[in-house]
C-alpha positions as CSV (number, residue, x, y, z in Angstrom):
1,M,93.4,88.6,164.5
2,S,93.3,85.1,164.0
3,E,91.5,82.8,165.8
4,T,91.4,79.1,166.4
5,L,89.0,76.5,168.0
6,D,89.9,76.3,171.9
7,Q,92.6,78.9,171.6
8,E,92.4,82.3,172.8
9,P,92.7,85.3,170.1
10,M,96.4,85.6,168.5
11,A,97.3,89.1,167.8
12,T,100.7,90.2,165.6
13,I,102.5,92.9,166.3
14,A,104.9,94.4,163.6
15,V,107.9,96.7,165.5
16,V,109.6,99.1,163.1
17,N,112.9,100.2,164.4
18,A,115.3,102.9,162.6
19,G,117.6,103.0,165.1
20,V,121.6,102.7,163.9
21,S,123.7,102.4,166.8
22,D,124.3,99.4,168.9
23,P,122.8,99.5,171.3
24,S,120.0,101.3,170.1
25,S,118.1,103.8,172.4
26,T,115.0,103.4,169.4
27,R,115.3,99.7,169.9
28,L,115.3,99.5,174.0
29,F,112.0,102.1,173.4
30,T,110.4,99.9,171.0
31,D,110.9,96.7,172.8
32,R,110.0,98.3,175.9
33,I,106.7,99.4,174.1
34,A,106.3,96.3,172.7
35,Q,106.5,94.3,176.1
36,R,103.9,96.3,177.9
37,T,101.4,96.2,174.9
38,V,101.8,92.5,174.9
39,A,101.0,92.1,178.7
40,I,97.9,94.3,178.5
41,L,96.6,92.4,175.6
42,S,97.2,89.0,177.3
43,E,95.4,90.9,180.5
44,A,92.7,90.8,177.7
45,G,92.8,87.5,177.0
46,I,94.5,87.8,174.0
47,S,98.0,86.3,173.2
48,A,100.5,88.5,171.0
49,A,103.4,87.8,168.7
50,V,105.9,90.6,168.3
51,R,108.0,90.5,164.9
52,T,110.6,93.3,165.0
53,I,112.0,94.7,161.7
54,D,115.4,96.4,162.3
55,L,115.8,98.6,159.5
56,A,119.9,99.4,160.1
57,P,120.6,96.0,158.7
58,I,119.0,96.5,155.4
59,A,119.7,100.2,155.2
60,V,121.6,99.8,151.9
61,E,119.1,97.6,150.1
62,I,116.4,100.3,151.3
63,A,118.6,103.0,149.3
64,Q,119.0,100.8,146.4
65,A,115.2,100.0,146.3
66,L,114.6,103.5,145.9
67,V,116.5,104.1,143.0
68,S,115.9,100.8,141.4
69,G,112.1,100.5,142.2
70,V,113.0,96.7,142.7
71,P,113.2,95.8,146.4
72,S,115.4,93.3,147.6
73,E,114.2,89.6,149.0
74,K,115.0,91.1,152.7
75,V,113.1,94.5,151.8
76,Q,110.5,92.7,150.7
77,D,110.3,90.6,153.7
78,A,110.3,93.4,156.1
79,I,107.3,95.0,153.8
80,E,105.1,91.6,153.8
81,R,105.8,91.4,157.7
82,L,104.4,94.5,157.9
83,A,101.6,93.8,155.5
84,S,100.6,90.5,157.4
85,A,100.5,92.3,161.0
86,D,97.6,93.2,163.0
87,A,99.1,96.1,164.6
88,L,102.1,98.1,164.3
89,I,104.6,100.1,166.9
90,A,106.8,102.5,164.8
91,G,109.9,103.9,166.3
92,T,112.7,106.7,165.0
93,P,115.4,108.3,166.2
94,V,115.5,111.9,165.8
95,Y,118.4,113.7,164.0
96,K,118.5,117.6,163.0
97,A,115.0,118.3,164.5
98,G,113.2,115.4,162.1
99,I,112.6,111.9,161.8
100,S,114.9,109.2,160.8
101,G,116.0,109.7,156.7
102,L,116.4,105.9,157.1
103,F,112.7,105.5,158.6
104,K,111.3,107.6,155.6
105,S,112.9,105.8,153.2
106,F,111.1,102.6,154.1
107,A,107.9,104.4,154.3
108,D,108.6,105.6,150.8
109,L,108.9,101.9,149.7
110,I,105.6,101.0,151.2
111,D,102.5,100.8,149.4
112,D,99.3,103.3,150.0
113,D,97.3,100.4,150.9
114,L,99.8,98.7,153.4
115,L,98.7,100.3,156.5
116,I,94.7,100.9,155.7
117,A,93.4,101.0,159.2
118,K,96.1,99.4,161.1
119,P,96.6,100.4,164.7
120,A,99.5,102.0,165.4
121,I,101.8,103.5,168.3
122,L,103.8,106.3,166.8
123,A,107.4,106.9,169.0
124,A,110.8,108.7,168.6
125,T,114.2,108.9,171.0
126,G,116.1,112.0,171.0
127,G,119.0,113.7,172.7
128,S,116.4,116.8,173.8
129,A,113.0,116.9,175.1
130,R,113.0,120.0,172.6
131,H,112.0,117.7,169.7
132,A,109.3,115.8,171.3
133,M,106.7,117.1,168.9
134,V,108.3,115.6,166.0
135,V,105.9,112.4,166.7
136,D,102.9,114.6,165.9
137,D,104.2,117.0,163.6
138,Q,106.2,114.5,160.9
139,L,105.3,111.0,162.1
140,R,101.5,111.4,162.7
141,P,100.7,113.0,159.5
142,L,102.8,110.2,157.3
143,F,100.7,107.9,159.0
144,A,97.5,109.8,158.5
145,F,98.6,109.4,154.4
146,L,99.0,106.4,154.8
147,R,95.3,105.9,156.2
148,A,96.7,103.9,159.4
149,L,95.2,104.4,162.8
150,P,97.8,105.9,165.0
151,V,96.6,105.8,168.7
152,P,95.8,109.3,170.4
153,T,98.7,108.9,172.8
154,S,102.4,109.7,171.0
155,L,105.5,108.6,172.7
156,Y,109.1,110.3,172.8
157,A,112.1,109.7,175.0
158,A,114.9,112.0,176.0
159,P,117.9,111.0,178.1
160,E,116.3,112.3,181.2
161,D,112.9,110.1,180.5
162,W,114.4,106.9,180.9
163,G,114.3,106.6,184.9
164,S,111.2,108.5,185.0
165,T,107.4,107.2,186.4
166,D,106.0,109.5,183.6
167,L,107.2,107.6,180.9
168,G,106.0,104.5,181.9
169,R,102.6,106.2,182.7
170,R,102.4,107.3,178.8
171,I,103.5,103.7,177.8
172,D,100.6,102.1,179.5
173,R,98.1,104.8,178.0
174,A,99.7,103.7,174.5
175,A,99.7,100.3,174.8
176,T,95.8,99.9,176.4
177,E,94.8,102.2,173.5
178,L,96.3,99.9,171.0
179,A,94.7,96.7,172.9
180,V,91.3,98.5,172.9
181,L,91.4,98.9,169.2
182,L,92.4,95.2,168.3
183,R,90.0,94.1,170.9
184,S,87.0,96.0,169.2
185,G,87.3,94.7,165.9
186,A,86.8,98.1,164.4
187,P,90.0,98.5,161.8
188,R,88.9,94.9,160.1
189,D,85.9,96.3,160.0
190,I,87.0,99.9,158.8
191,A,89.3,98.5,156.0
192,D,87.1,95.5,154.9
193,G,83.4,97.9,154.8
194,N,85.6,100.6,152.8
195,W,87.9,98.7,150.7
196,A,86.2,99.2,147.4
197,R,86.0,102.9,147.9
198,Y,89.6,103.5,148.6
199,Q,92.1,104.2,145.8
200,H,94.2,101.4,145.4
201,R,97.7,100.3,143.2
202,F,97.2,97.6,142.1
203,G,99.7,94.6,142.5
204,G,100.8,95.8,145.9
205,N,101.9,94.3,148.9
206,A,98.7,95.2,151.0
207,S,97.0,92.1,152.6
208,R,94.1,92.9,150.9
209,A,95.7,93.6,147.6
210,G,94.4,90.2,146.1
211,K,90.8,91.1,146.9
212,P,88.6,89.3,144.4
213,D,87.4,91.2,140.8
214,A,83.6,91.4,142.2
215,D,85.1,94.5,144.5
216,L,85.9,96.2,141.5
217,D,83.7,98.6,139.2
218,F,85.0,97.9,135.9
219,D,82.4,100.1,134.3
220,S,83.4,103.0,135.6
221,E,84.9,106.1,133.9
222,L,88.7,105.3,135.0
223,M,88.3,101.5,134.4
224,R,87.2,102.4,130.9
225,L,90.0,104.6,130.2
226,A,92.3,102.2,131.5
227,A,91.1,99.4,129.2
228,G,91.6,101.7,126.0
229,G,88.3,103.0,126.1
230,R,86.7,106.2,126.1
231,P,84.5,108.1,129.0
232,R,80.8,107.7,128.6
233,S,80.3,111.9,128.1
234,T,82.5,111.2,124.7
235,A,81.7,108.0,123.5
236,E,79.7,107.8,120.4
237,P,75.9,106.7,121.6
238,D,74.9,102.7,120.8
């Protein structure tokens, strides 16, 4: 989180919406989660800005980037907005008992470093309560691979949930968990304290991808091989 003199701390929340209909129930759901999160952060003295990343308008460009390996300007902008955010709300519709292919395709374009220790609320919408476990069965492992910090409470909304007080309570719980993580500063400390210990993809979009060379061990076996040398075990004695 950024902070300026005589101003309250400022947090940026990226909302990734993979809904494609108009209006999109997934967009309505993530908007509701974001609004409640902003309100809870405000109560804690933290102002928050929300940046929504709608994937439907750039769906074709996401597919092209997967094939070509070269993101378009719009796709790159979406990735960079996600990279620079302090926290994330991820929302996907459920199709055929699984997360949206559009959401997974966008995730496939994300560098492995991009979401390290970034707090996240995971959410999904579907036509039946039978798919409620998709969030924990599919979204949570994906974000674990990306080394994000999903909050304990997962969110899912079926048609019958929209008017229920229980959905509001679950949103409150998830938003509170995200606010606690942001207030604690733990995500930043985790990422900063362990950055040199993670495996990285050089030249990536992660906000810390430009870390100074002092964090890199150029005398390691891996770096010696990358530079065209031989491991110490096989190198000739000096």
